[in-house]
C-alpha angles and dihedrals in degrees: 000000000000116000127197130176124202129186111221131199133352086303093063092225116181121239118185128207126189118189126206091019122158128359126324113301091235089058091050091049091052090052089051094048092053089062097048145148094068125203123238113276112261095216131052094293107127101229144011129332132187110198112213132223141169089274087070092073110191094027092053093048089051090055094049092045092049091053092045089058094046098044098095093046094046090046091049096045093050102029094242129155090213141309143230125230109243100176141350128193146159108239135194124189104223110147118119110240092236088059098052120124117234091256091051089059093062137062111268142199128225101210142344090228107115089214096053115101135185119219122189131185115200113219103168120042112261142153092269136217132317133203124216149198117215101233098209096050100026088229119154098152115042112217135177092265096050103033095096094046090050097046092052093048093044090052090056090050092046092053090055096043122105119246097268140093118273106249107171137328121000136173088265100040136043118208110235100174146343143199124214114234101238116171109259093021118128120203125191128186139154112281092229093061109102106248144155140183113262100240115178116215091242095051110123109230100222122180092205114101091214092054109027138075093284117187133166107229122200133178121201137186113222125214 
């Protein structure tokens, strides 16, 4: 495995990448396909999401083994003593750009908790993930004291945004860093950092885990 740590934005927020993590991507895709079809995501994720549990056998063990491999790197990158797994899922971006809700056209944050982290394992090759600064407010990391300010400003920006995925700089958001979605690459970052998948306009939104933009998405709570 090959770790790398970059500091993004004016906040100098760490983003960890770990290449060649976990089993072969084709093996993961086969696990994911065995659990299809997936239901629509119940949050603002623009596609399908299959939440994993112990009952999913091989797929669950893959998640635990992946985190086991990544533990020393995640702990070192974010200065943690350890972490707990909150949720794991296989995810596929499928929503047509014309059908996106306003919030799905913007970068988002997962939590204002400073100890909440997102971990993603790219299975299929894709453009990756980008990190942003909201120009009007200057916010990169959404915190308890700034969440209301950010949400109000983001709603104004979302109302004016065209019906498409954000995929780089816009009038409302500055790009402060990105990670390419290489198969077998793990990326981890604070959930309060503004981020979004890089979804090109011509990307086919397949719901088939063997054909679509398949990722394994994990949320962890640091301690």
